[in-house]
C-alpha positions in Angstrom: 0.0 -0.1 0.1 1.6 3.4 -0.9 1.3 6.5 1.1 1.4 10.1 0.5 3.2 11.9 3.1 1.6 15.4 3.5 4.2 18.0 5.4 2.8 21.3 6.3 4.8 22.5 8.9 8.3 23.7 9.1 8.8 22.2 12.7 6.9 18.6 11.8 7.6 16.5 14.7 9.5 13.4 13.9 10.8 14.5 10.3 14.1 12.7 11.1 12.1 9.4 10.9 10.7 10.3 7.4 13.5 7.9 5.7 12.6 4.8 7.9 8.9 5.3 7.5 8.5 5.6 4.0 8.3 2.7 1.4 8.7 2.2 -2.3 6.0 3.9 -4.2 5.4 6.5 -1.5 5.5 10.2 -2.1 5.8 13.6 -0.1 4.1 16.6 -0.8 5.3 20.0 1.0 2.7 22.5 1.7 2.4 25.9 3.6 5.6 26.0 6.2 6.4 22.4 5.4 8.0 23.9 2.2 10.8 25.0 3.9 11.5 21.3 5.1 13.0 20.3 1.5 16.4 19.7 2.5 15.1 17.0 5.1 13.5 15.1 2.5 15.2 11.7 1.5 16.2 11.5 -2.3 14.9 8.3 -2.8 11.4 9.4 -2.2 9.5 11.6 -4.8 8.7 15.1 -3.9 5.9 17.4 -4.6 5.7 21.0 -3.6 2.6 23.3 -3.9 3.7 26.1 -6.1 1.6 28.8 -4.5 3.0 28.1 -1.5 6.7 28.0 -2.9 6.0 31.4 -4.5 4.7 32.9 -1.7 7.9 31.8 0.4 10.2 33.0 -2.4 11.5 29.3 -2.6 13.0 27.6 -5.5 13.7 23.7 -5.8 15.6 21.4 -8.1 14.3 20.3 -11.5 13.3 16.8 -9.7 10.7 18.4 -7.6 7.9 18.7 -9.4 5.7 22.0 -8.3 2.0 21.3 -8.6 -1.2 23.3 -8.2 -4.4 22.5 -6.1 -6.3 20.3 -8.9 -3.0 18.0 -9.0 -2.9 18.0 -5.6 -6.6 16.6 -5.6 -5.6 14.0 -8.3 -2.3 13.3 -6.2 -4.1 12.1 -3.2 -6.5 10.0 -5.1 -3.4 8.0 -6.6 -2.2 6.9 -3.3 -3.7 4.2 -0.9 -3.0 6.2 2.3 -2.5 9.9 3.3 -0.3 11.0 6.3 -0.4 14.5 7.5 2.7 15.9 9.4 2.0 18.8 11.5 
């Protein structure tokens, strides 16, 4: 079963355990202040960022990070078996 990890806060508790909590097929979506945590994201896990949240914060990301809009966020959540929110 695949999981989308939604990270919403820059102080998300337990973020250091993320490499052990992700499995093949999982992905990470950074939103709100979670956008600041990109350096903490394991390279082995696909990473998405809400583009409007990144723009408001003046952040940019490498090309392998996919910036998405709200509609794509909805489609992304529907493509995973589970969703976990990190606050």
